[in-house]
C-alpha positions as CSV (number, residue, x, y, z in Angstrom):
1,M,-9.6,32.7,-8.6
2,R,-11.1,29.3,-7.2
3,K,-12.4,28.8,-4.1
4,T,-9.3,27.1,-2.8
5,S,-6.9,30.1,-3.4
6,L,-9.4,32.3,-2.1
7,A,-9.7,30.1,0.9
8,L,-6.2,30.4,1.5
9,A,-5.8,34.2,0.2
10,V,-8.1,34.9,4.0
11,A,-6.2,32.7,5.8
12,A,-2.7,34.2,5.1
13,S,-4.3,37.7,5.5
14,T,-5.8,36.5,9.1
15,L,-1.8,35.3,10.0
16,G,-1.1,39.0,8.9
17,L,0.6,37.9,5.6
18,S,0.1,40.1,2.1
19,Q,-1.3,38.7,-0.8
20,V,2.3,39.3,-3.0
21,A,3.8,37.3,0.2
22,F,1.6,34.6,-0.3
23,A,1.7,33.9,-4.0
24,D,4.2,31.4,-4.1
25,F,2.7,30.0,-1.2
26,I,-0.2,29.3,-3.5
27,G,1.3,29.0,-7.1
28,D,3.8,26.6,-6.2
29,S,1.1,24.3,-4.3
30,K,1.4,20.8,-5.4
31,A,-1.2,17.8,-4.7
32,S,-1.4,14.1,-5.9
33,L,-3.7,11.1,-5.1
34,T,-2.0,7.9,-5.1
35,M,-4.0,4.9,-5.3
36,R,-2.0,1.9,-4.4
37,N,-4.4,-2.1,-4.9
38,F,-2.0,-4.5,-3.1
39,Y,-2.6,-8.2,-2.6
40,F,0.4,-9.7,-0.2
41,D,-0.3,-13.6,0.2
42,Q,2.6,-15.3,2.5
43,N,2.8,-18.8,3.2
44,T,4.9,-20.1,6.0
45,V,6.1,-23.5,5.5
46,N,7.3,-24.9,9.2
47,T,4.9,-23.6,11.6
48,T,2.6,-25.1,13.5
49,N,-0.8,-25.0,11.7
50,N,1.0,-22.3,9.5
51,N,0.8,-19.3,11.9
52,G,2.1,-16.5,10.2
53,E,0.6,-17.2,7.1
54,A,-1.6,-14.0,5.5
55,S,-3.6,-14.1,2.5
56,E,-4.8,-10.1,1.8
57,W,-5.8,-7.8,-0.2
58,G,-6.4,-4.1,-0.3
59,Q,-7.0,-0.5,-1.7
60,G,-4.8,2.0,-0.4
61,F,-5.5,6.0,-1.2
62,I,-2.5,8.5,-0.2
63,L,-3.6,12.0,-0.8
64,N,-0.6,14.2,-0.2
65,Y,-0.4,18.7,-0.5
66,Q,2.6,20.2,-0.8
67,S,2.6,23.9,-0.6
68,G,5.0,26.6,-1.6
69,F,6.8,28.6,0.7
70,T,6.0,32.7,1.2
71,E,7.7,35.1,-0.3
72,G,11.0,37.0,1.5
73,T,14.0,36.4,3.3
74,V,12.3,33.5,5.6
75,G,9.4,31.9,4.0
76,F,6.7,29.5,5.6
77,G,4.8,26.5,4.1
78,V,3.1,23.7,5.0
79,D,2.3,20.2,3.6
80,A,-0.2,17.5,4.6
81,V,-0.8,13.6,4.1
82,G,-4.0,11.9,4.4
83,M,-3.9,7.7,3.8
84,L,-6.9,5.3,3.9
85,G,-6.9,1.4,3.6
86,V,-9.8,-0.4,2.9
87,R,-9.9,-4.5,3.1
88,L,-11.2,-6.1,0.1
89,D,-11.1,-9.9,1.2
90,G,-8.7,-12.1,4.1
91,G,-6.7,-10.9,6.8
92,G,-6.1,-12.2,10.5
93,R,-8.2,-15.0,11.6
94,N,-10.3,-14.8,8.7
95,T,-7.9,-16.2,6.4
96,K,-8.0,-19.7,7.8
97,A,-10.2,-20.7,10.7
98,G,-8.0,-20.6,14.2
99,R,-4.9,-19.4,12.4
100,D,-3.2,-16.3,13.1
101,R,-1.4,-14.5,10.4
102,T,2.0,-12.5,11.1
103,P,1.2,-8.7,12.2
104,G,1.6,-5.4,10.1
105,Q,1.3,-6.8,6.8
106,L,-1.4,-4.8,5.0
107,F,-4.3,-4.2,8.0
108,P,-4.2,-3.7,12.1
109,L,-6.1,-6.1,13.9
110,E,-9.1,-6.5,15.6
111,S,-9.7,-8.0,19.1
112,D,-11.1,-11.1,17.8
113,G,-7.2,-11.2,15.9
114,S,-9.5,-10.5,12.7
115,A,-8.3,-7.7,10.3
116,V,-9.9,-4.3,10.5
117,D,-12.2,-3.5,7.6
118,E,-10.4,0.3,7.3
119,F,-7.9,2.1,9.0
120,S,-6.7,5.2,8.0
121,K,-3.9,7.6,9.1
122,G,-2.3,11.5,8.2
123,G,-0.4,14.1,9.4
124,L,0.6,18.0,9.1
125,T,4.0,19.3,8.5
126,G,5.3,23.0,8.7
127,K,8.1,24.1,7.6
128,V,10.5,27.0,7.1
129,R,12.9,28.0,4.3
130,V,16.0,30.5,4.9
131,S,18.3,30.5,2.3
132,K,19.0,26.8,0.9
133,T,18.2,25.3,4.7
134,E,14.9,24.3,4.9
135,A,13.5,22.9,9.1
136,R,10.9,20.4,8.8
137,I,8.0,19.7,12.0
138,G,5.6,17.5,11.6
139,T,5.1,14.5,9.9
140,L,8.2,13.0,8.3
141,T,9.0,9.9,5.9
142,P,13.2,10.2,5.7
143,R,15.5,8.2,3.6
144,L,18.6,8.2,5.4
145,P,20.9,5.9,6.0
146,I,20.0,6.0,9.7
147,L,16.2,5.6,8.8
148,V,14.2,4.4,6.0
149,S,10.4,5.0,6.2
150,N,9.1,1.8,5.1
151,D,7.4,1.8,2.2
152,G,6.8,-2.1,1.2
153,R,3.1,-3.0,1.4
154,M,-0.3,-0.8,1.0
155,L,0.5,2.2,2.9
156,P,3.8,3.6,4.5
157,Q,5.6,4.4,7.4
158,L,5.1,7.7,9.0
159,F,7.6,8.8,11.8
160,E,6.9,12.2,13.8
161,G,9.2,14.9,15.0
162,G,11.6,17.4,12.8
163,M,14.5,17.9,10.3
164,I,17.1,20.6,9.3
165,T,18.3,19.9,5.5
166,S,20.9,22.6,4.6
167,N,22.8,22.8,1.3
168,E,24.6,26.4,1.8
169,I,27.9,24.3,0.9
170,D,28.0,23.7,-2.5
171,N,28.2,19.7,-2.8
172,L,27.9,19.6,0.6
173,T,23.8,18.6,1.9
174,L,23.8,18.6,6.2
175,T,21.1,17.1,7.6
176,A,20.4,16.4,11.9
177,G,16.8,15.9,13.7
178,Q,14.8,14.2,16.4
179,I,12.0,11.6,16.1
180,E,9.8,11.0,18.7
181,H,6.9,8.8,17.2
182,A,6.2,6.6,14.2
183,V,2.9,5.2,12.5
184,G,3.7,2.0,11.5
185,R,3.0,0.8,7.7
186,A,-0.3,-1.4,9.0
187,S,-1.1,0.9,11.6
188,S,-3.3,4.1,12.8
189,N,-2.0,4.7,16.0
190,S,1.4,6.2,17.1
191,T,3.8,4.7,19.2
192,G,6.9,5.0,20.8
193,L,10.2,3.9,19.5
194,A,12.6,0.9,19.7
195,V,14.5,-2.1,18.4
196,D,13.7,-5.5,17.3
197,G,13.1,-7.5,20.6
198,G,12.7,-4.6,22.9
199,S,9.3,-4.0,24.6
200,Q,9.5,-0.4,26.4
201,A,9.5,2.8,24.2
202,S,12.1,5.1,23.9
203,N,10.8,9.0,22.5
204,K,14.4,10.5,21.6
205,F,15.7,9.5,18.6
206,Y,18.5,12.4,17.3
207,F,20.3,12.0,14.2
208,G,23.3,14.0,12.0
209,G,25.2,14.1,9.0
210,G,26.2,14.9,5.6
211,D,26.4,13.7,1.7
212,W,29.9,15.1,0.4
213,K,29.7,15.1,-3.5
214,I,33.3,15.2,-4.0
215,N,32.7,14.6,-7.5
216,K,30.6,13.6,-10.4
217,D,31.4,10.5,-10.1
218,L,32.6,10.1,-6.0
219,T,30.2,11.2,-3.1
220,A,30.9,10.1,0.5
221,Q,28.5,9.9,3.7
222,Y,28.8,10.2,7.8
223,Y,26.1,9.7,9.8
224,Y,25.6,9.6,13.1
225,A,22.5,8.5,15.2
226,N,21.0,7.5,18.9
227,L,17.9,5.8,19.9
228,E,18.1,6.8,23.8
229,D,18.3,3.7,26.1
230,Y,18.9,1.2,23.6
231,Y,21.9,2.3,20.3
232,K,24.3,5.0,19.4
233,Q,25.3,4.5,15.3
234,H,27.7,5.6,13.3
235,F,27.6,5.4,9.4
236,A,30.4,5.8,6.5
237,G,29.7,5.0,3.1
238,L,31.3,6.0,-0.3
239,G,29.7,5.4,-3.4
240,H,31.5,5.5,-7.3
241,N,31.1,5.8,-10.1
242,L,33.5,4.3,-13.5
243,A,33.3,4.0,-16.8
244,L,34.4,0.7,-18.3
245,G,34.3,0.2,-21.6
246,E,31.1,0.5,-23.1
247,G,29.6,0.4,-19.9
248,S,29.6,1.5,-16.3
249,L,30.6,0.2,-12.8
250,K,29.2,1.6,-9.6
251,T,30.5,0.7,-5.8
252,D,28.9,1.0,-2.9
253,L,30.6,0.4,0.4
254,R,28.4,0.9,3.5
255,Y,29.5,0.4,7.7
256,F,28.2,0.8,10.2
257,R,29.4,0.8,14.3
258,T,26.1,-0.2,16.6
259,T,26.6,0.0,20.6
260,S,24.9,0.4,23.2
261,D,23.1,3.5,25.0
262,G,21.6,4.1,28.4
263,K,18.9,1.4,29.8
264,N,20.3,-1.1,27.1
265,G,24.3,-1.2,28.3
266,N,23.0,-2.9,31.8
267,A,21.5,-6.1,32.9
268,A,18.6,-4.4,34.3
269,G,17.8,-1.8,31.8
270,R,17.7,-5.1,29.3
271,T,15.3,-7.6,31.9
272,A,13.0,-4.2,31.9
273,G,12.5,-4.3,28.5
274,Y,15.5,-2.2,27.2
275,S,17.0,-5.3,24.7
276,A,17.8,-6.3,21.5
277,N,16.7,-9.4,20.0
278,R,18.6,-12.2,22.6
279,T,17.5,-15.2,20.3
280,F,21.5,-15.0,18.0
281,G,24.6,-13.4,19.4
282,D,25.8,-13.8,22.6
283,G,22.2,-14.1,24.1
284,T,22.7,-11.0,26.6
285,G,20.2,-8.8,24.5
286,E,23.2,-5.7,24.6
287,I,23.6,-4.0,21.0
288,D,27.7,-4.4,19.8
289,N,27.9,-4.8,16.3
290,N,29.9,-4.0,13.4
291,T,27.9,-4.6,10.3
292,W,29.6,-3.6,6.6
293,S,29.1,-4.5,2.9
294,A,30.2,-4.3,-0.3
295,A,28.3,-4.2,-3.9
296,F,29.4,-3.7,-7.4
297,T,27.3,-3.1,-10.1
298,Y,28.0,-2.9,-13.7
299,T,25.5,-1.6,-16.2
300,L,25.9,-2.0,-20.2
301,Q,23.1,-0.7,-22.4
302,S,19.4,-2.9,-20.6
303,H,21.7,-5.0,-18.4
304,A,22.9,-4.4,-15.0
305,L,24.6,-7.3,-12.7
306,M,25.5,-6.8,-9.2
307,L,27.6,-8.3,-7.2
308,G,28.0,-7.9,-3.2
309,Y,29.4,-9.3,0.1
310,Q,28.1,-8.5,3.6
311,R,29.6,-9.2,6.8
312,V,27.8,-8.8,10.5
313,S,29.2,-9.4,13.8
314,E,29.1,-12.4,16.3
315,D,27.8,-10.4,19.6
316,S,24.8,-9.3,18.6
317,N,22.3,-8.9,15.1
318,F,22.4,-6.0,13.1
319,V,20.2,-3.1,14.4
320,Q,18.1,0.1,13.2
321,L,14.9,1.5,14.6
322,N,12.1,-0.8,14.0
323,Q,10.1,0.0,17.4
324,G,10.7,-3.8,18.0
325,G,7.7,-5.5,20.1
326,I,5.3,-2.7,20.5
327,E,1.7,-3.3,19.9
328,G,0.6,-2.4,15.9
329,S,4.5,-1.5,15.5
330,A,5.6,-3.7,13.1
331,G,7.6,-3.9,10.1
332,A,10.7,-1.7,8.7
333,S,13.7,-0.8,6.7
334,V,17.4,-1.0,7.7
335,Y,19.6,0.4,5.1
336,L,21.2,-2.7,4.0
337,L,22.0,-3.9,0.4
338,T,20.3,-7.0,2.1
339,D,17.0,-5.6,2.9
340,R,15.0,-7.8,0.7
341,L,11.5,-8.8,-0.3
342,A,11.1,-11.5,2.8
343,H,14.4,-10.9,4.8
344,S,17.1,-8.7,5.9
345,F,20.2,-11.0,7.0
346,T,21.4,-8.6,9.7
347,R,21.8,-12.0,11.9
348,A,24.5,-12.0,14.5
349,G,27.5,-13.4,13.0
350,E,25.7,-13.9,9.1
351,R,28.3,-13.8,6.1
352,T,26.2,-13.2,3.1
353,T,26.8,-13.6,-0.7
354,F,24.6,-12.0,-2.8
355,G,23.6,-10.8,-6.2
356,Q,21.0,-9.3,-8.9
357,Y,20.1,-9.5,-12.7
358,T,18.4,-6.2,-13.9
359,Y,17.1,-5.8,-17.8
360,D,15.2,-3.3,-19.1
361,F,13.2,-3.9,-22.1
362,A,13.7,-0.5,-23.3
363,G,16.2,-1.9,-25.4
364,V,13.9,-4.1,-27.5
365,G,10.9,-1.5,-27.8
366,V,9.1,-2.1,-24.7
367,P,9.8,1.2,-22.6
368,G,8.4,1.0,-19.5
369,L,8.8,-2.8,-18.6
370,K,11.6,-4.3,-16.5
371,A,13.0,-7.1,-14.3
372,S,15.1,-8.2,-12.2
373,V,16.7,-12.2,-9.7
374,A,18.3,-11.5,-7.1
375,Y,19.9,-14.4,-4.9
376,L,21.2,-14.2,-1.4
377,K,23.0,-16.4,0.9
378,G,23.5,-16.1,4.3
379,T,26.2,-18.5,6.6
380,N,27.9,-18.8,9.7
381,V,24.2,-17.0,11.6
382,Q,25.6,-17.2,15.4
383,R,22.7,-18.4,18.0
384,A,22.4,-17.6,21.6
385,D,22.7,-21.6,22.3
386,G,25.6,-22.4,20.6
387,T,24.8,-23.7,17.0
388,E,25.2,-22.1,13.5
389,A,22.4,-21.5,11.4
390,K,22.4,-20.9,7.3
391,E,19.5,-19.2,5.3
392,W,19.0,-18.3,1.5
393,E,16.4,-16.1,-0.3
394,R,15.6,-16.0,-4.0
395,D,13.7,-12.6,-5.1
396,V,12.1,-12.6,-8.6
397,A,10.3,-8.6,-9.9
398,L,8.4,-7.7,-12.6
399,D,7.5,-4.1,-13.1
400,Y,5.4,-2.3,-16.4
401,V,4.4,1.6,-16.5
402,F,2.0,2.2,-19.5
403,Q,3.8,5.1,-21.1
404,D,1.2,6.4,-23.5
405,G,-2.2,6.2,-23.9
406,A,-5.6,6.3,-21.7
407,L,-3.4,3.9,-19.0
408,K,-0.5,6.7,-18.9
409,G,1.7,6.4,-15.5
410,L,-0.1,3.0,-14.2
411,G,2.3,0.3,-12.5
412,L,1.8,-3.0,-12.7
413,G,4.1,-5.0,-10.5
414,W,4.8,-8.3,-8.9
415,R,7.1,-9.6,-6.3
416,Y,8.2,-13.0,-5.7
417,G,10.0,-14.1,-3.2
418,V,11.3,-17.7,-1.4
419,L,13.3,-18.0,1.9
420,R,14.6,-21.1,3.2
421,G,17.0,-21.9,5.9
422,N,17.3,-23.1,9.4
423,A,17.5,-19.6,11.4
424,A,13.9,-19.0,11.1
425,T,10.5,-19.6,9.7
426,D,10.7,-20.3,5.7
427,V,8.2,-18.5,3.9
428,D,6.9,-18.0,-0.3
429,Q,5.4,-14.4,-0.6
430,N,3.9,-12.7,-3.5
431,R,3.0,-9.8,-4.0
432,L,0.5,-7.8,-6.9
433,I,0.6,-4.2,-6.9
434,V,-1.2,-1.9,-9.0
435,S,-0.9,1.9,-8.8
436,Y,-1.8,5.4,-10.2
437,T,-0.7,8.8,-9.2
438,L,-3.3,11.7,-10.3
439,P,-2.3,14.6,-10.2
440,L,-4.2,17.3,-8.5
441,L,-3.0,20.9,-8.8
């Protein structure tokens, strides 16, 4: 028996668990080390002294451990994650003398505005399984319509809380939980929760919902979320696949209804910091938003073409949990098809037309190589001063994963995005990513 297995077995006996009951805990354990080399370059176009620029290069390490479950009617297990980010070059004021960078890119900042040399974060997750229901408490990385863990930088965003997932009913997955804190993608610190524009923390984010696979081609979703003192949100989604000629047509429909909760619903609370972004919409900072989108993707052999449209109502921006203006917490994802490299097209009144073309080079004898180009145009953005704005983004992505040989599994990625318009800062952004996951168990 390996030393690690022996240690786990001793721990199990200490907890009063037999070797037999502990067998699956050890035997089904998995561990891996993901290494992600990340270069991030952002050039701001219309800011004073080009503030907001960033040119950073770092090496990330993500160690993941997932145990199996102990035997018996009730199974117990534990997961663990440890992350380390090492700065190789650039960051903060070191980028260009006297210029500030946008917080939350690859590294946290020192008190003088420069990037730290290294930072780390991690956590433990206890888990319990009964039949086809699993409860998890501790560190979480949810990917749900009402909450998406951001993984767009060197190290991913983490959340702290509890979540239950049940598959007791065939073709129906039910999920519920509560999030209390978050650790930003470029931070070691656990913070409270807020939205874009909010400066006060809430430590209670409740959610629940389900995915119903009506048949093999049709899936319906409904979720509810409540960030205390900020918003209540309902989501309904429908996904359908249709064989069409030699290809297939995928339909993706999404609708969000978001309203104020608690202190965000009154002027005194918003003045105290429980406010959404006031630059757009009616300027009050009160959350009141409808957002819907429809996207259609036709896939034929190696080709995939997506066309879509999204509309945001005019009173406030679309919001989801992103920790707002709380220090060290920048960076978030939202469950929208417009959530892209440089921008998410979620401003009040915004009407966005978008398209994307993807090609898989496996069809011409180069498996592992994929490329895509996307274009989004947003109009009718409502500023609080009564004027309108517009913006557009163009993205290019190229990815290759070695399929065999000594480099099998090594991934290379390039992302290039251009954002232009008069709604916010114009940016050009490049990302170069080299990644490899090494199985340990």
